[in-house]
CHARMM-style PDB file with segment names, atoms N, HN, CA, C and O in Angstrom:
ATOM      1  N   MET     1      73.539  63.428 294.445  1.00  0.00      PROA
ATOM      2  CA  MET     1      74.960  63.593 294.703  1.00  0.00      PROA
ATOM      3  C   MET     1      75.152  64.048 296.150  1.00  0.00      PROA
ATOM      4  O   MET     1      74.400  64.879 296.659  1.00  0.00      PROA
ATOM      5  N   VAL     2      76.149  63.503 296.784  1.00  0.00      PROA
ATOM      6  HN  VAL     2      76.760  62.828 296.371  1.00  0.00      PROA
ATOM      7  CA  VAL     2      76.445  63.827 298.175  1.00  0.00      PROA
ATOM      8  C   VAL     2      77.099  65.202 298.256  1.00  0.00      PROA
ATOM      9  O   VAL     2      77.986  65.530 297.468  1.00  0.00      PROA
ATOM     10  N   ASN     3      76.655  65.987 299.206  1.00  0.00      PROA
ATOM     11  HN  ASN     3      75.935  65.721 299.847  1.00  0.00      PROA
ATOM     12  CA  ASN     3      77.225  67.305 299.444  1.00  0.00      PROA
ATOM     13  C   ASN     3      78.600  67.136 300.095  1.00  0.00      PROA
ATOM     14  O   ASN     3      78.723  66.501 301.143  1.00  0.00      PROA
ATOM     15  N   TYR     4      79.639  67.711 299.463  1.00  0.00      PROA
ATOM     16  HN  TYR     4      79.539  68.227 298.612  1.00  0.00      PROA
ATOM     17  CA  TYR     4      81.008  67.551 299.967  1.00  0.00      PROA
ATOM     18  C   TYR     4      81.138  68.058 301.399  1.00  0.00      PROA
ATOM     19  O   TYR     4      81.746  67.394 302.238  1.00  0.00      PROA
ATOM     20  N   ALA     5      80.571  69.229 301.684  1.00  0.00      PROA
ATOM     21  HN  ALA     5      80.077  69.769 301.002  1.00  0.00      PROA
ATOM     22  CA  ALA     5      80.721  69.815 303.021  1.00  0.00      PROA
ATOM     23  C   ALA     5      80.090  68.915 304.083  1.00  0.00      PROA
ATOM     24  O   ALA     5      80.666  68.721 305.153  1.00  0.00      PROA
ATOM     25  N   ALA     6      78.921  68.372 303.794  1.00  0.00      PROA
ATOM     26  HN  ALA     6      78.453  68.529 302.925  1.00  0.00      PROA
ATOM     27  CA  ALA     6      78.243  67.507 304.762  1.00  0.00      PROA
ATOM     28  C   ALA     6      79.015  66.206 304.966  1.00  0.00      PROA
ATOM     29  O   ALA     6      79.156  65.735 306.095  1.00  0.00      PROA
ATOM     30  N   LEU     7      79.506  65.636 303.892  1.00  0.00      PROA
ATOM     31  HN  LEU     7      79.391  66.019 302.975  1.00  0.00      PROA
ATOM     32  CA  LEU     7      80.285  64.400 303.988  1.00  0.00      PROA
ATOM     33  C   LEU     7      81.594  64.638 304.738  1.00  0.00      PROA
ATOM     34  O   LEU     7      81.997  63.831 305.575  1.00  0.00      PROA
ATOM     35  N   SER     8      82.244  65.743 304.430  1.00  0.00      PROA
ATOM     36  HN  SER     8      81.917  66.399 303.750  1.00  0.00      PROA
ATOM     37  CA  SER     8      83.498  66.094 305.099  1.00  0.00      PROA
ATOM     38  C   SER     8      83.276  66.255 306.600  1.00  0.00      PROA
ATOM     39  O   SER     8      84.066  65.765 307.407  1.00  0.00      PROA
ATOM     40  N   ARG     9      82.208  66.937 306.965  1.00  0.00      PROA
ATOM     41  HN  ARG     9      81.567  67.335 306.310  1.00  0.00      PROA
ATOM     42  CA  ARG     9      81.886  67.148 308.380  1.00  0.00      PROA
ATOM     43  C   ARG     9      81.646  65.801 309.069  1.00  0.00      PROA
ATOM     44  O   ARG     9      82.136  65.576 310.175  1.00  0.00      PROA
ATOM     45  N   LEU    10      80.908  64.923 308.431  1.00  0.00      PROA
ATOM     46  HN  LEU    10      80.510  65.107 307.532  1.00  0.00      PROA
ATOM     47  CA  LEU    10      80.621  63.603 308.989  1.00  0.00      PROA
ATOM     48  C   LEU    10      81.908  62.808 309.224  1.00  0.00      PROA
ATOM     49  O   LEU    10      82.091  62.212 310.285  1.00  0.00      PROA
ATOM     50  N   VAL    11      82.783  62.805 308.244  1.00  0.00      PROA
ATOM     51  HN  VAL    11      82.635  63.290 307.382  1.00  0.00      PROA
ATOM     52  CA  VAL    11      84.051  62.073 308.352  1.00  0.00      PROA
ATOM     53  C   VAL    11      84.921  62.651 309.464  1.00  0.00      PROA
ATOM     54  O   VAL    11      85.473  61.907 310.274  1.00  0.00      PROA
ATOM     55  N   HSD    12      85.042  63.973 309.504  1.00  0.00      PROA
ATOM     56  HN  HSD    12      84.593  64.577 308.846  1.00  0.00      PROA
ATOM     57  CA  HSD    12      85.912  64.590 310.502  1.00  0.00      PROA
ATOM     58  C   HSD    12      85.340  64.479 311.912  1.00  0.00      PROA
ATOM     59  O   HSD    12      86.088  64.281 312.869  1.00  0.00      PROA
ATOM     60  N   ASP    13      84.022  64.605 312.045  1.00  0.00      PROA
ATOM     61  HN  ASP    13      83.415  64.765 311.267  1.00  0.00      PROA
ATOM     62  CA  ASP    13      83.411  64.416 313.364  1.00  0.00      PROA
ATOM     63  C   ASP    13      83.665  63.000 313.876  1.00  0.00      PROA
ATOM     64  O   ASP    13      83.968  62.803 315.052  1.00  0.00      PROA
ATOM     65  N   SER    14      83.542  62.029 312.996  1.00  0.00      PROA
ATOM     66  HN  SER    14      83.296  62.189 312.040  1.00  0.00      PROA
ATOM     67  CA  SER    14      83.771  60.634 313.379  1.00  0.00      PROA
ATOM     68  C   SER    14      85.233  60.401 313.763  1.00  0.00      PROA
ATOM     69  O   SER    14      85.519  59.763 314.776  1.00  0.00      PROA
ATOM     70  N   ALA    15      86.144  60.914 312.963  1.00  0.00      PROA
ATOM     71  HN  ALA    15      85.912  61.432 312.140  1.00  0.00      PROA
ATOM     72  CA  ALA    15      87.574  60.764 313.269  1.00  0.00      PROA
ATOM     73  C   ALA    15      87.911  61.420 314.604  1.00  0.00      PROA
ATOM     74  O   ALA    15      88.625  60.841 315.423  1.00  0.00      PROA
ATOM     75  N   TYR    16      87.396  62.626 314.821  1.00  0.00      PROA
ATOM     76  HN  TYR    16      86.816  63.096 314.156  1.00  0.00      PROA
ATOM     77  CA  TYR    16      87.664  63.361 316.055  1.00  0.00      PROA
ATOM     78  C   TYR    16      87.095  62.610 317.266  1.00  0.00      PROA
ATOM     79  O   TYR    16      87.736  62.542 318.315  1.00  0.00      PROA
ATOM     80  N   ALA    17      85.895  62.051 317.116  1.00  0.00      PROA
ATOM     81  HN  ALA    17      85.375  62.107 316.264  1.00  0.00      PROA
ATOM     82  CA  ALA    17      85.256  61.310 318.207  1.00  0.00      PROA
ATOM     83  C   ALA    17      86.057  60.072 318.601  1.00  0.00      PROA
ATOM     84  O   ALA    17      85.944  59.587 319.727  1.00  0.00      PROA
ATOM     85  N   HSD    18      86.854  59.570 317.685  1.00  0.00      PROA
ATOM     86  HN  HSD    18      86.945  59.964 316.770  1.00  0.00      PROA
ATOM     87  CA  HSD    18      87.674  58.391 317.957  1.00  0.00      PROA
ATOM     88  C   HSD    18      89.140  58.747 318.235  1.00  0.00      PROA
ATOM     89  O   HSD    18      90.022  57.894 318.143  1.00  0.00      PROA
ATOM     90  N   GLY    19      89.387  60.020 318.576  1.00  0.00      PROA
ATOM     91  HN  GLY    19      88.670  60.713 318.651  1.00  0.00      PROA
ATOM     92  CA  GLY    19      90.732  60.446 318.946  1.00  0.00      PROA
ATOM     93  C   GLY    19      91.604  60.867 317.785  1.00  0.00      PROA
ATOM     94  O   GLY    19      92.801  61.097 317.957  1.00  0.00      PROA
ATOM     95  N   GLY    20      91.020  60.971 316.604  1.00  0.00      PROA
ATOM     96  HN  GLY    20      90.048  60.785 316.463  1.00  0.00      PROA
ATOM     97  CA  GLY    20      91.782  61.376 315.424  1.00  0.00      PROA
ATOM     98  C   GLY    20      91.870  62.887 315.294  1.00  0.00      PROA
ATOM     99  O   GLY    20      91.438  63.631 316.174  1.00  0.00      PROA
ATOM    100  N   SER    21      92.429  63.319 314.197  1.00  0.00      PROA
ATOM    101  HN  SER    21      92.781  62.715 313.481  1.00  0.00      PROA
ATOM    102  CA  SER    21      92.638  64.737 313.936  1.00  0.00      PROA
ATOM    103  C   SER    21      92.173  65.070 312.524  1.00  0.00      PROA
ATOM    104  O   SER    21      92.059  64.184 311.677  1.00  0.00      PROA
ATOM    105  N   ILE    22      91.903  66.352 312.272  1.00  0.00      PROA
ATOM    106  HN  ILE    22      91.996  67.072 312.960  1.00  0.00      PROA
ATOM    107  CA  ILE    22      91.494  66.750 310.929  1.00  0.00      PROA
ATOM    108  C   ILE    22      92.691  66.984 310.027  1.00  0.00      PROA
ATOM    109  O   ILE    22      92.536  67.205 308.826  1.00  0.00      PROA
ATOM    110  N   SER    23      93.877  66.937 310.597  1.00  0.00      PROA
ATOM    111  HN  SER    23      94.004  66.757 311.572  1.00  0.00      PROA
ATOM    112  CA  SER    23      95.073  67.139 309.780  1.00  0.00      PROA
ATOM    113  C   SER    23      95.939  65.889 309.816  1.00  0.00      PROA
ATOM    114  O   SER    23      95.781  65.022 310.675  1.00  0.00      PROA
ATOM    115  N   ALA    24      96.838  65.824 308.878  1.00  0.00      PROA
ATOM    116  HN  ALA    24      96.966  66.528 308.180  1.00  0.00      PROA
ATOM    117  CA  ALA    24      97.743  64.677 308.812  1.00  0.00      PROA
ATOM    118  C   ALA    24      99.143  65.189 308.508  1.00  0.00      PROA
ATOM    119  O   ALA    24      99.479  66.330 308.827  1.00  0.00      PROA
ATOM    120  N   GLU    25      99.950  64.346 307.895  1.00  0.00      PROA
ATOM    121  HN  GLU    25      99.677  63.419 307.636  1.00  0.00      PROA
ATOM    122  CA  GLU    25     101.339  64.719 307.639  1.00  0.00      PROA
ATOM    123  C   GLU    25     101.485  65.921 306.712  1.00  0.00      PROA
ATOM    124  O   GLU    25     102.548  66.541 306.672  1.00  0.00      PROA
ATOM    125  N   HSD    26     100.449  66.256 305.977  1.00  0.00      PROA
ATOM    126  HN  HSD    26      99.585  65.752 306.010  1.00  0.00      PROA
ATOM    127  CA  HSD    26     100.531  67.391 305.054  1.00  0.00      PROA
ATOM    128  C   HSD    26      99.953  68.672 305.639  1.00  0.00      PROA
ATOM    129  O   HSD    26      99.870  69.678 304.935  1.00  0.00      PROA
ATOM    130  N   GLY    27      99.557  68.662 306.885  1.00  0.00      PROA
ATOM    131  HN  GLY    27      99.624  67.845 307.457  1.00  0.00      PROA
ATOM    132  CA  GLY    27      99.039  69.859 307.522  1.00  0.00      PROA
ATOM    133  C   GLY    27      97.543  70.027 307.326  1.00  0.00      PROA
ATOM    134  O   GLY    27      96.856  69.121 306.854  1.00  0.00      PROA
ATOM    135  N   ILE    28      97.056  71.190 307.694  1.00  0.00      PROA
ATOM    136  HN  ILE    28      97.614  71.926 308.078  1.00  0.00      PROA
ATOM    137  CA  ILE    28      95.622  71.444 307.702  1.00  0.00      PROA
ATOM    138  C   ILE    28      95.075  71.797 306.323  1.00  0.00      PROA
ATOM    139  O   ILE    28      94.000  71.327 305.951  1.00  0.00      PROA
ATOM    140  N   GLY    29      95.777  72.595 305.578  1.00  0.00      PROA
ATOM    141  HN  GLY    29      96.651  72.977 305.880  1.00  0.00      PROA
ATOM    142  CA  GLY    29      95.308  72.982 304.247  1.00  0.00      PROA
ATOM    143  C   GLY    29      94.229  74.046 304.291  1.00  0.00      PROA
ATOM    144  O   GLY    29      93.532  74.198 305.294  1.00  0.00      PROA
ATOM    145  N   GLN    30      94.099  74.773 303.212  1.00  0.00      PROA
ATOM    146  HN  GLN    30      94.666  74.650 302.397  1.00  0.00      PROA
ATOM    147  CA  GLN    30      93.130  75.859 303.143  1.00  0.00      PROA
ATOM    148  C   GLN    30      91.692  75.364 303.216  1.00  0.00      PROA
ATOM    149  O   GLN    30      90.832  76.049 303.770  1.00  0.00      PROA
ATOM    150  N   ARG    31      91.426  74.212 302.677  1.00  0.00      PROA
ATOM    151  HN  ARG    31      92.124  73.656 302.227  1.00  0.00      PROA
ATOM    152  CA  ARG    31      90.059  73.697 302.647  1.00  0.00      PROA
ATOM    153  C   ARG    31      89.518  73.465 304.053  1.00  0.00      PROA
ATOM    154  O   ARG    31      88.321  73.628 304.290  1.00  0.00      PROA
ATOM    155  N   LYS    32      90.381  73.091 304.980  1.00  0.00      PROA
ATOM    156  HN  LYS    32      91.353  72.959 304.787  1.00  0.00      PROA
ATOM    157  CA  LYS    32      89.941  72.786 306.340  1.00  0.00      PROA
ATOM    158  C   LYS    32      90.210  73.929 307.316  1.00  0.00      PROA
ATOM    159  O   LYS    32      89.912  73.808 308.504  1.00  0.00      PROA
ATOM    160  N   ARG    33      90.758  75.013 306.840  1.00  0.00      PROA
ATOM    161  HN  ARG    33      91.001  75.112 305.875  1.00  0.00      PROA
ATOM    162  CA  ARG    33      91.142  76.114 307.728  1.00  0.00      PROA
ATOM    163  C   ARG    33      89.993  76.584 308.615  1.00  0.00      PROA
ATOM    164  O   ARG    33      90.181  76.815 309.809  1.00  0.00      PROA
ATOM    165  N   ASP    34      88.818  76.724 308.039  1.00  0.00      PROA
ATOM    166  HN  ASP    34      88.665  76.536 307.069  1.00  0.00      PROA
ATOM    167  CA  ASP    34      87.688  77.230 308.812  1.00  0.00      PROA
ATOM    168  C   ASP    34      87.170  76.224 309.835  1.00  0.00      PROA
ATOM    169  O   ASP    34      86.357  76.569 310.693  1.00  0.00      PROA
ATOM    170  N   MET    35      87.634  74.994 309.745  1.00  0.00      PROA
ATOM    171  HN  MET    35      88.294  74.714 309.049  1.00  0.00      PROA
ATOM    172  CA  MET    35      87.215  73.958 310.689  1.00  0.00      PROA
ATOM    173  C   MET    35      88.116  73.901 311.923  1.00  0.00      PROA
ATOM    174  O   MET    35      87.798  73.205 312.888  1.00  0.00      PROA
ATOM    175  N   LEU    36      89.220  74.615 311.901  1.00  0.00      PROA
ATOM    176  HN  LEU    36      89.479  75.180 311.117  1.00  0.00      PROA
ATOM    177  CA  LEU    36      90.169  74.555 313.019  1.00  0.00      PROA
ATOM    178  C   LEU    36      89.505  74.868 314.353  1.00  0.00      PROA
ATOM    179  O   LEU    36      89.743  74.178 315.344  1.00  0.00      PROA
ATOM    180  N   THR    37      88.678  75.902 314.381  1.00  0.00      PROA
ATOM    181  HN  THR    37      88.485  76.463 313.576  1.00  0.00      PROA
ATOM    182  CA  THR    37      88.063  76.293 315.650  1.00  0.00      PROA
ATOM    183  C   THR    37      87.058  75.262 316.149  1.00  0.00      PROA
ATOM    184  O   THR    37      86.706  75.265 317.329  1.00  0.00      PROA
ATOM    185  N   ASP    38      86.591  74.382 315.268  1.00  0.00      PROA
ATOM    186  HN  ASP    38      86.877  74.380 314.310  1.00  0.00      PROA
ATOM    187  CA  ASP    38      85.664  73.327 315.683  1.00  0.00      PROA
ATOM    188  C   ASP    38      86.385  72.166 316.358  1.00  0.00      PROA
ATOM    189  O   ASP    38      85.796  71.459 317.176  1.00  0.00      PROA
ATOM    190  N   TYR    39      87.647  71.969 316.022  1.00  0.00      PROA
ATOM    191  HN  TYR    39      88.125  72.543 315.358  1.00  0.00      PROA
ATOM    192  CA  TYR    39      88.364  70.783 316.485  1.00  0.00      PROA
ATOM    193  C   TYR    39      89.596  71.081 317.336  1.00  0.00      PROA
ATOM    194  O   TYR    39      90.176  70.162 317.914  1.00  0.00      PROA
ATOM    195  N   LYS    40      89.998  72.328 317.423  1.00  0.00      PROA
ATOM    196  HN  LYS    40      89.526  73.074 316.954  1.00  0.00      PROA
ATOM    197  CA  LYS    40      91.157  72.696 318.240  1.00  0.00      PROA
ATOM    198  C   LYS    40      90.705  73.645 319.340  1.00  0.00      PROA
ATOM    199  O   LYS    40      89.871  74.522 319.114  1.00  0.00      PROA
ATOM    200  N   SER    41      91.260  73.464 320.522  1.00  0.00      PROA
ATOM    201  HN  SER    41      91.937  72.752 320.706  1.00  0.00      PROA
ATOM    202  CA  SER    41      90.893  74.309 321.661  1.00  0.00      PROA
ATOM    203  C   SER    41      91.527  75.689 321.506  1.00  0.00      PROA
ATOM    204  O   SER    41      92.461  75.861 320.723  1.00  0.00      PROA
ATOM    205  N   PRO    42      91.020  76.673 322.253  1.00  0.00      PROA
ATOM    206  CA  PRO    42      91.646  77.994 322.226  1.00  0.00      PROA
ATOM    207  C   PRO    42      93.127  77.945 322.608  1.00  0.00      PROA
ATOM    208  O   PRO    42      93.929  78.711 322.073  1.00  0.00      PROA
ATOM    209  N   VAL    43      93.489  77.059 323.519  1.00  0.00      PROA
ATOM    210  HN  VAL    43      92.837  76.437 323.953  1.00  0.00      PROA
ATOM    211  CA  VAL    43      94.894  76.921 323.922  1.00  0.00      PROA
ATOM    212  C   VAL    43      95.729  76.410 322.747  1.00  0.00      PROA
ATOM    213  O   VAL    43      96.816  76.927 322.488  1.00  0.00      PROA
ATOM    214  N   GLU    44      95.227  75.399 322.035  1.00  0.00      PROA
ATOM    215  HN  GLU    44      94.344  74.979 322.246  1.00  0.00      PROA
ATOM    216  CA  GLU    44      95.947  74.863 320.875  1.00  0.00      PROA
ATOM    217  C   GLU    44      96.084  75.917 319.777  1.00  0.00      PROA
ATOM    218  O   GLU    44      97.141  76.043 319.160  1.00  0.00      PROA
ATOM    219  N   LEU    45      95.018  76.667 319.538  1.00  0.00      PROA
ATOM    220  HN  LEU    45      94.158  76.565 320.039  1.00  0.00      PROA
ATOM    221  CA  LEU    45      95.069  77.714 318.512  1.00  0.00      PROA
ATOM    222  C   LEU    45      96.058  78.810 318.897  1.00  0.00      PROA
ATOM    223  O   LEU    45      96.800  79.312 318.052  1.00  0.00      PROA
ATOM    224  N   ASP    46      96.064  79.178 320.185  1.00  0.00      PROA
ATOM    225  HN  ASP    46      95.462  78.770 320.871  1.00  0.00      PROA
ATOM    226  CA  ASP    46      97.011  80.188 320.646  1.00  0.00      PROA
ATOM    227  C   ASP    46      98.444  79.706 320.463  1.00  0.00      PROA
ATOM    228  O   ASP    46      99.306  80.475 320.038  1.00  0.00      PROA
ATOM    229  N   LEU    47      98.706  78.450 320.776  1.00  0.00      PROA
ATOM    230  HN  LEU    47      98.006  77.825 321.120  1.00  0.00      PROA
ATOM    231  CA  LEU    47     100.044  77.886 320.592  1.00  0.00      PROA
ATOM    232  C   LEU    47     100.442  77.913 319.117  1.00  0.00      PROA
ATOM    233  O   LEU    47     101.583  78.237 318.787  1.00  0.00      PROA
ATOM    234  N   MET    48      99.515  77.577 318.239  1.00  0.00      PROA
ATOM    235  HN  MET    48      98.588  77.314 318.507  1.00  0.00      PROA
ATOM    236  CA  MET    48      99.801  77.618 316.800  1.00  0.00      PROA
ATOM    237  C   MET    48     100.178  79.035 316.363  1.00  0.00      PROA
ATOM    238  O   MET    48     101.120  79.225 315.594  1.00  0.00      PROA
ATOM    239  N   HSD    49      99.434  80.026 316.861  1.00  0.00      PROA
ATOM    240  HN  HSD    49      98.668  79.872 317.486  1.00  0.00      PROA
ATOM    241  CA  HSD    49      99.741  81.423 316.530  1.00  0.00      PROA
ATOM    242  C   HSD    49     101.112  81.826 317.070  1.00  0.00      PROA
ATOM    243  O   HSD    49     101.872  82.509 316.385  1.00  0.00      PROA
ATOM    244  N   ARG    50     101.429  81.406 318.292  1.00  0.00      PROA
ATOM    245  HN  ARG    50     100.812  80.851 318.849  1.00  0.00      PROA
ATOM    246  CA  ARG    50     102.721  81.756 318.891  1.00  0.00      PROA
ATOM    247  C   ARG    50     103.886  81.135 318.119  1.00  0.00      PROA
ATOM    248  O   ARG    50     104.911  81.783 317.906  1.00  0.00      PROA
ATOM    249  N   ILE    51     103.725  79.889 317.706  1.00  0.00      PROA
ATOM    250  HN  ILE    51     102.892  79.363 317.879  1.00  0.00      PROA
ATOM    251  CA  ILE    51     104.777  79.234 316.919  1.00  0.00      PROA
ATOM    252  C   ILE    51     104.933  79.933 315.578  1.00  0.00      PROA
ATOM    253  O   ILE    51     106.053  80.195 315.139  1.00  0.00      PROA
ATOM    254  N   LYS    52     103.824  80.235 314.931  1.00  0.00      PROA
ATOM    255  HN  LYS    52     102.914  80.022 315.288  1.00  0.00      PROA
ATOM    256  CA  LYS    52     103.866  80.940 313.637  1.00  0.00      PROA
ATOM    257  C   LYS    52     104.597  82.273 313.802  1.00  0.00      PROA
ATOM    258  O   LYS    52     105.449  82.620 312.984  1.00  0.00      PROA
ATOM    259  N   HSD    53     104.268  83.014 314.850  1.00  0.00      PROA
ATOM    260  HN  HSD    53     103.575  82.732 315.515  1.00  0.00      PROA
ATOM    261  CA  HSD    53     104.903  84.318 315.066  1.00  0.00      PROA
ATOM    262  C   HSD    53     106.395  84.169 315.381  1.00  0.00      PROA
ATOM    263  O   HSD    53     107.203  84.985 314.937  1.00  0.00      PROA
ATOM    264  N   ALA    54     106.763  83.146 316.134  1.00  0.00      PROA
ATOM    265  HN  ALA    54     106.107  82.483 316.494  1.00  0.00      PROA
ATOM    266  CA  ALA    54     108.177  82.929 316.467  1.00  0.00      PROA
ATOM    267  C   ALA    54     108.996  82.615 315.220  1.00  0.00      PROA
ATOM    268  O   ALA    54     110.135  83.063 315.092  1.00  0.00      PROA
ATOM    269  N   LEU    55     108.422  81.851 314.311  1.00  0.00      PROA
ATOM    270  HN  LEU    55     107.496  81.487 314.416  1.00  0.00      PROA
ATOM    271  CA  LEU    55     109.139  81.457 313.096  1.00  0.00      PROA
ATOM    272  C   LEU    55     109.018  82.477 311.969  1.00  0.00      PROA
ATOM    273  O   LEU    55     109.865  82.524 311.077  1.00  0.00      PROA
ATOM    274  N   ASP    56     107.971  83.290 312.007  1.00  0.00      PROA
ATOM    275  HN  ASP    56     107.283  83.252 312.732  1.00  0.00      PROA
ATOM    276  CA  ASP    56     107.687  84.240 310.927  1.00  0.00      PROA
ATOM    277  C   ASP    56     107.122  85.531 311.520  1.00  0.00      PROA
ATOM    278  O   ASP    56     105.948  85.841 311.317  1.00  0.00      PROA
ATOM    279  N   PRO    57     107.953  86.293 312.258  1.00  0.00      PROA
ATOM    280  CA  PRO    57     107.449  87.470 312.971  1.00  0.00      PROA
ATOM    281  C   PRO    57     106.849  88.548 312.064  1.00  0.00      PROA
ATOM    282  O   PRO    57     106.011  89.331 312.512  1.00  0.00      PROA
ATOM    283  N   LEU    58     107.259  88.596 310.819  1.00  0.00      PROA
ATOM    284  HN  LEU    58     107.939  87.960 310.455  1.00  0.00      PROA
ATOM    285  CA  LEU    58     106.714  89.599 309.900  1.00  0.00      PROA
ATOM    286  C   LEU    58     105.528  89.064 309.096  1.00  0.00      PROA
ATOM    287  O   LEU    58     104.971  89.776 308.261  1.00  0.00      PROA
ATOM    288  N   ASN    59     105.145  87.824 309.345  1.00  0.00      PROA
ATOM    289  HN  ASN    59     105.598  87.245 310.023  1.00  0.00      PROA
ATOM    290  CA  ASN    59     104.014  87.186 308.668  1.00  0.00      PROA
ATOM    291  C   ASN    59     104.146  87.239 307.145  1.00  0.00      PROA
ATOM    292  O   ASN    59     103.195  87.568 306.436  1.00  0.00      PROA
ATOM    293  N   LEU    60     105.332  86.910 306.664  1.00  0.00      PROA
ATOM    294  HN  LEU    60     106.105  86.642 307.240  1.00  0.00      PROA
ATOM    295  CA  LEU    60     105.602  86.935 305.227  1.00  0.00      PROA
ATOM    296  C   LEU    60     105.301  85.598 304.549  1.00  0.00      PROA
ATOM    297  O   LEU    60     105.028  85.557 303.349  1.00  0.00      PROA
ATOM    298  N   LEU    61     105.350  84.513 305.311  1.00  0.00      PROA
ATOM    299  HN  LEU    61     105.571  84.547 306.285  1.00  0.00      PROA
ATOM    300  CA  LEU    61     105.186  83.179 304.739  1.00  0.00      PROA
ATOM    301  C   LEU    61     103.714  82.764 304.739  1.00  0.00      PROA
ATOM    302  O   LEU    61     103.142  82.484 305.793  1.00  0.00      PROA
ATOM    303  N   ASN    62     103.123  82.727 303.583  1.00  0.00      PROA
ATOM    304  HN  ASN    62     103.588  82.954 302.727  1.00  0.00      PROA
ATOM    305  CA  ASN    62     101.718  82.321 303.417  1.00  0.00      PROA
ATOM    306  C   ASN    62     100.769  83.008 304.397  1.00  0.00      PROA
ATOM    307  O   ASN    62     100.051  82.327 305.130  1.00  0.00      PROA
ATOM    308  N   PRO    63     100.750  84.330 304.426  1.00  0.00      PROA
ATOM    309  CA  PRO    63      99.881  85.029 305.376  1.00  0.00      PROA
ATOM    310  C   PRO    63      98.411  84.683 305.153  1.00  0.00      PROA
ATOM    311  O   PRO    63      97.906  84.752 304.033  1.00  0.00      PROA
ATOM    312  N   GLY    64      97.738  84.313 306.234  1.00  0.00      PROA
ATOM    313  HN  GLY    64      98.148  84.257 307.144  1.00  0.00      PROA
ATOM    314  CA  GLY    64      96.312  84.018 306.180  1.00  0.00      PROA
ATOM    315  C   GLY    64      95.937  82.698 305.543  1.00  0.00      PROA
ATOM    316  O   GLY    64      94.750  82.410 305.394  1.00  0.00      PROA
ATOM    317  N   LYS    65      96.903  81.890 305.164  1.00  0.00      PROA
ATOM    318  HN  LYS    65      97.868  82.123 305.285  1.00  0.00      PROA
ATOM    319  CA  LYS    65      96.584  80.623 304.493  1.00  0.00      PROA
ATOM    320  C   LYS    65      96.049  79.578 305.464  1.00  0.00      PROA
ATOM    321  O   LYS    65      95.132  78.831 305.122  1.00  0.00      PROA
ATOM    322  N   VAL    66      96.601  79.515 306.654  1.00  0.00      PROA
ATOM    323  HN  VAL    66      97.346  80.121 306.933  1.00  0.00      PROA
ATOM    324  CA  VAL    66      96.128  78.547 307.638  1.00  0.00      PROA
ATOM    325  C   VAL    66      95.586  79.260 308.872  1.00  0.00      PROA
ATOM    326  O   VAL    66      94.484  78.960 309.330  1.00  0.00      PROA
ATOM    327  N   LEU    67      96.345  80.188 309.401  1.00  0.00      PROA
ATOM    328  HN  LEU    67      97.241  80.432 309.029  1.00  0.00      PROA
ATOM    329  CA  LEU    67      95.911  80.948 310.573  1.00  0.00      PROA
ATOM    330  C   LEU    67      95.527  82.353 310.149  1.00  0.00      PROA
ATOM    331  O   LEU    67      96.256  83.015 309.411  1.00  0.00      PROA
ATOM    332  N   GLU    68      94.375  82.799 310.624  1.00  0.00      PROA
ATOM    333  HN  GLU    68      93.783  82.262 311.224  1.00  0.00      PROA
ATOM    334  CA  GLU    68      93.974  84.168 310.333  1.00  0.00      PROA
ATOM    335  C   GLU    68      94.900  85.117 311.081  1.00  0.00      PROA
ATOM    336  O   GLU    68      95.357  84.816 312.183  1.00  0.00      PROA
ATOM    337  N   ALA    69      95.168  86.256 310.474  1.00  0.00      PROA
ATOM    338  HN  ALA    69      94.797  86.501 309.579  1.00  0.00      PROA
ATOM    339  CA  ALA    69      96.056  87.240 311.089  1.00  0.00      PROA
ATOM    340  C   ALA    69      95.437  87.761 312.380  1.00  0.00      PROA
ATOM    341  O   ALA    69      94.227  87.970 312.465  1.00  0.00      PROA
ATOM    342  N   ARG    70      96.269  87.963 313.359  1.00  0.00      PROA
ATOM    343  HN  ARG    70      97.252  87.794 313.290  1.00  0.00      PROA
ATOM    344  CA  ARG    70      95.824  88.564 314.622  1.00  0.00      PROA
ATOM    345  C   ARG    70      96.074  90.050 314.557  1.00  0.00      PROA
ATOM    346  O   ARG    70      97.072  90.508 314.002  1.00  0.00      PROA
ATOM    347  N   THR    71      95.157  90.789 315.129  1.00  0.00      PROA
ATOM    348  HN  THR    71      94.346  90.416 315.580  1.00  0.00      PROA
ATOM    349  CA  THR    71      95.321  92.250 315.146  1.00  0.00      PROA
ATOM    350  C   THR    71      95.934  92.705 316.432  1.00  0.00      PROA
ATOM    351  OT1 THR    71      96.147  93.902 316.625  1.00  0.00      PROA
TER     352      THR     71
END
């Protein structure tokens, strides 16, 4: 049986190498959350955090589901 994590990594690496993204119209999802740092630059991650904070300054909406909380 194929290991899901290994297959997922292979698919996402290939998509990324061809200009694709690990997310689609439904967003990143919890399953891929830990992969964000592999495929998004620090600048992109910072922008995501800034947008999240602007829209949800108290971090009430799905805290920690996609972006880890900043201290």
